C-alpha positions as CSV (number, residue, x, y, z in Angstrom):
1,X,44.3,78.4,-20.9
2,X,42.9,80.8,-17.9
3,X,42.6,84.3,-19.7
4,X,42.9,87.2,-16.8
5,X,42.1,90.9,-17.4
6,X,44.2,93.5,-15.3
7,X,42.8,97.2,-15.2
8,X,45.8,99.3,-16.4
9,X,44.7,102.5,-14.3
10,X,44.9,100.1,-11.0
11,X,47.7,99.2,-9.4
12,X,48.9,95.4,-8.8
13,X,47.6,95.4,-5.5
14,X,44.3,96.8,-6.4
15,X,44.0,94.0,-9.4
16,X,44.8,91.5,-6.7
17,X,42.3,93.1,-4.4
18,X,39.9,93.3,-7.3
19,X,40.1,89.6,-8.1
20,X,40.2,88.3,-4.6
21,X,36.6,90.1,-4.1
22,X,35.1,88.3,-7.3
23,X,36.4,85.1,-5.9
24,X,34.6,85.3,-2.3
25,X,31.5,86.2,-4.5
26,X,32.2,83.5,-6.6
27,X,32.8,80.8,-3.7
28,X,29.7,81.9,-1.9
29,X,27.7,81.1,-5.2
30,X,29.5,77.8,-5.4
31,X,28.6,77.2,-2.0
32,X,25.0,78.5,-2.5
33,X,24.4,76.1,-5.4
34,X,25.8,73.3,-3.6
35,X,23.2,74.1,-0.6
36,X,20.5,74.1,-3.3
37,X,21.9,71.0,-4.6
38,X,22.0,69.3,-1.2
39,X,18.4,70.3,-0.2
40,X,16.7,69.8,-3.3
41,X,18.8,66.1,-2.9
42,X,17.0,65.5,0.4
43,X,13.7,66.5,-0.9
44,X,14.1,63.7,-4.0
45,X,15.3,61.3,-1.4
46,X,12.0,62.0,0.6
47,X,9.9,62.0,-2.1
48,X,11.5,58.3,-3.2
49,X,11.2,57.2,0.6
50,X,7.8,58.5,0.4
51,X,7.1,56.6,-2.8
52,X,8.6,53.4,-1.4
53,X,6.1,53.3,1.5
54,X,3.1,54.1,-0.8
55,X,3.7,51.2,-3.3
56,X,4.2,49.1,-0.1
57,X,0.8,50.1,1.1
58,X,-0.7,49.8,-1.6
59,X,0.9,45.8,-2.1
60,X,-0.1,45.4,1.4
61,X,-3.6,46.6,0.2
62,X,-4.1,44.4,-2.6
63,X,-2.8,41.5,-1.0
64,X,-5.3,42.0,2.0
65,X,-8.4,42.4,-0.7
66,X,-7.3,39.1,-2.6
67,X,-8.1,37.1,0.8
68,X,-8.6,33.2,0.1
69,X,-12.1,32.1,0.7
70,X,-11.7,30.2,3.7
71,X,-10.0,33.3,5.6
72,X,-13.4,34.4,6.2
73,X,-13.5,31.4,9.2
74,X,-10.7,30.0,11.7
75,X,-8.0,28.2,9.4
76,X,-4.4,26.4,9.4
77,X,-2.3,24.4,7.3
78,X,-1.5,21.6,9.4
79,X,2.1,20.4,9.5
80,X,1.3,17.5,7.0
81,X,-0.2,20.3,4.5
82,X,-3.9,19.7,4.7
83,X,-6.1,23.3,4.9
84,X,-8.1,23.1,8.2
85,X,-11.2,25.2,8.6
86,X,-13.0,25.9,11.9
87,X,-15.9,27.7,13.0
88,X,-15.6,31.4,14.3
89,X,-19.3,31.9,16.0
90,X,-22.8,30.0,15.2
91,X,-23.1,31.6,11.3
92,X,-19.3,30.2,10.3
93,X,-20.3,26.9,12.4
94,X,-23.2,26.2,10.0
95,X,-21.5,27.2,6.9
96,X,-18.1,25.4,7.6
97,X,-20.7,22.3,8.3
98,X,-23.4,23.0,5.6
99,X,-21.0,24.5,2.3
100,X,-17.7,23.2,2.6
101,X,-17.8,19.7,4.4
102,X,-17.0,17.2,2.2
103,X,-17.9,13.1,2.6
104,X,-13.9,12.2,3.1
105,X,-13.2,15.0,5.5
106,X,-13.1,14.9,9.2
107,X,-15.2,16.8,11.4
108,X,-14.0,17.4,15.3
109,X,-15.8,19.0,17.7
110,X,-15.8,19.3,21.4
111,X,-18.5,18.2,24.4
112,X,-18.8,22.2,25.4
113,X,-21.5,24.0,24.4
114,X,-20.5,27.0,21.8
115,X,-17.5,24.9,20.7
116,X,-15.9,25.6,17.1
117,X,-16.8,22.7,14.5
118,X,-13.0,22.0,12.9
119,X,-13.0,20.3,9.9
120,X,-9.7,18.6,7.6
121,X,-10.0,18.8,4.3
122,X,-8.8,15.5,3.5
123,X,-9.1,15.6,0.2
124,X,-9.3,11.8,0.0
125,X,-5.7,11.5,1.7
126,X,-5.4,9.8,5.5
127,X,-4.1,12.6,7.9
128,X,-1.8,11.2,11.3
129,X,-0.1,14.0,12.5
130,X,-2.5,16.7,11.5
131,X,-5.6,14.4,14.0
132,X,-3.8,15.4,16.9
133,X,-3.0,19.4,15.4
134,X,-6.6,19.6,14.9
135,X,-8.0,18.2,18.5
136,X,-5.6,20.9,20.1
137,X,-6.7,23.8,17.7
138,X,-10.4,22.7,18.2
139,X,-10.0,22.9,22.3
140,X,-7.6,25.9,21.8
141,X,-10.2,28.0,20.2
142,X,-13.2,26.6,22.5
143,X,-14.4,28.1,25.9
144,X,-11.7,26.3,27.2
145,X,-9.1,28.8,26.3
146,X,-11.3,32.0,28.2
147,X,-12.2,29.5,31.6
148,X,-8.3,29.0,31.6
149,X,-8.5,25.2,31.5
150,X,-6.0,23.0,30.0
151,X,-8.1,20.7,27.7
152,X,-11.6,19.3,27.7
153,X,-12.9,16.0,25.6
154,X,-13.0,16.6,21.7
155,X,-14.4,14.0,19.6
156,X,-14.0,13.4,15.6
157,X,-16.7,11.8,13.5
158,X,-17.3,12.1,10.2
159,X,-19.4,13.9,7.9
160,X,-22.0,11.6,7.7
161,X,-23.0,11.4,11.1
162,X,-23.2,15.3,11.6
163,X,-27.4,16.1,10.8
164,X,-29.5,19.1,11.5
165,X,-32.3,16.9,12.1
166,X,-32.7,17.4,15.9
167,X,-34.6,14.6,17.8
168,X,-38.4,14.9,18.1
169,X,-39.4,17.4,20.6
170,X,-35.8,19.1,20.2
171,X,-34.8,22.1,18.4
172,X,-31.3,22.9,17.0
173,X,-29.9,26.6,17.1
174,X,-27.9,28.1,14.4
175,X,-24.3,26.7,14.3
176,X,-25.5,23.2,16.5
177,X,-25.6,19.7,14.9
178,X,-26.5,16.6,16.3
179,X,-23.9,13.7,16.3
180,X,-25.2,9.9,15.6
181,X,-23.3,7.3,15.8
182,X,-19.9,6.4,17.7
183,X,-17.5,9.4,18.8
184,X,-14.0,9.3,18.9
185,X,-12.2,10.7,21.7
186,X,-9.2,12.0,21.2
187,X,-6.6,13.4,23.9
188,X,-5.9,17.0,23.7
189,X,-4.3,20.3,25.0
190,X,-4.0,24.0,24.8
191,X,-1.8,24.6,21.9
192,X,-1.1,27.7,19.8
193,X,1.1,29.9,17.7
194,X,0.9,32.7,15.5
195,X,3.4,32.7,12.3
196,X,4.2,34.2,9.2
197,X,4.2,32.1,6.0
198,X,6.1,32.7,3.0
199,X,3.7,34.9,1.2
200,X,3.3,37.3,4.4
201,X,0.0,36.0,5.9
202,X,-0.2,35.5,9.5
203,X,-1.4,31.9,10.6
204,X,-2.6,30.8,13.8
205,X,-2.9,27.4,14.8
206,X,-0.9,24.5,16.8
207,X,2.8,24.9,17.3
208,X,3.4,22.1,15.1
209,X,1.6,23.3,12.3
210,X,3.1,27.0,12.8
211,X,6.6,25.6,12.8
212,X,6.4,23.9,9.5
213,X,4.7,26.1,7.5
214,X,6.1,29.7,8.9
215,X,9.4,31.6,8.7
216,X,9.0,33.4,12.1
217,X,6.5,32.7,14.9
218,X,5.0,33.4,18.5
219,X,4.1,30.9,20.8
220,X,1.0,32.3,22.9
221,X,-0.1,30.7,26.3
222,X,-3.2,31.4,28.2
223,X,-2.7,34.4,30.5
224,X,-3.6,37.9,31.9
225,X,-3.0,40.4,29.0
226,X,-5.2,41.8,26.5
227,X,-5.8,40.6,23.0
228,X,-5.3,44.0,21.7
229,X,-1.8,44.2,23.9
230,X,-0.9,40.8,22.8
231,X,-1.7,41.7,19.3
232,X,0.5,45.0,19.3
233,X,3.4,43.1,20.0
234,X,2.7,40.0,17.3
235,X,2.7,43.2,14.7
236,X,5.7,44.4,15.8
237,X,7.3,40.9,15.3
238,X,5.7,39.8,12.7
239,X,4.3,42.5,11.0
240,X,0.7,42.7,9.7
241,X,-2.5,44.3,10.3
242,X,-3.3,44.7,14.1
243,X,-7.6,44.0,13.1
244,X,-6.3,40.4,11.5
245,X,-4.2,39.6,14.1
246,X,-6.9,40.4,16.9
247,X,-9.6,38.2,14.4
248,X,-7.2,35.5,14.8
249,X,-6.3,35.2,18.4
250,X,-8.8,33.3,20.9
251,X,-11.1,34.7,23.2
252,X,-9.6,35.2,26.7
253,X,-6.4,36.4,28.3
254,X,-3.1,35.5,26.9
255,X,0.3,36.0,26.9
256,X,3.4,35.7,24.9
257,X,5.3,32.5,26.0
258,X,8.9,33.3,27.3
């Protein structure tokens, strides 16, 4: 029941006019209250979005901080599931061979000076398709990519054939090793893609390995674009950290395959 007070000293018209003015003021208060609610709601939504972004950034930072030990090297998971390690420079070449190569592993290298060593971590199993993938990776991450060539002699040997003992009168620089015994040459080609793994990490390697392990990927070719330019396009499509993307790319002009 609504209670309405009437002023006896006023006419019906005056009472009606009075209540009309009160209702106008009340409507303004309600509208003001609604605007205040909408404003606070908008601020709350912005704060929630900001919080979501901060949480996501913290999660990404945590992921970045918890890198796997092998991510300091060149690496990829082959289509058969083998972990592949490669040197980035003379220092990491040295570390890969001396500290992370076991007796059952397979070592790849090119005839080019300054080439990276790549190693298949076999864990006693026999790789088949992986052999070709690693041969391609070895040439792709060598100077061949930068020189614009399509291939170069690549060979594989067992770890016991790789030695730091130089021939009499010779000296081996950091990252260089003497190969003794038979070298097994294998056909190869420039073969590169970058993909996004299920855990969100980006991986660079031969197309076959990337296609097998990644949900999204981009095929890369030799070209005339700067690494930083292509890295930005990769980030736009796959996400990731720009510096990390640049770090997994080979040296030299590059482009995305159309």
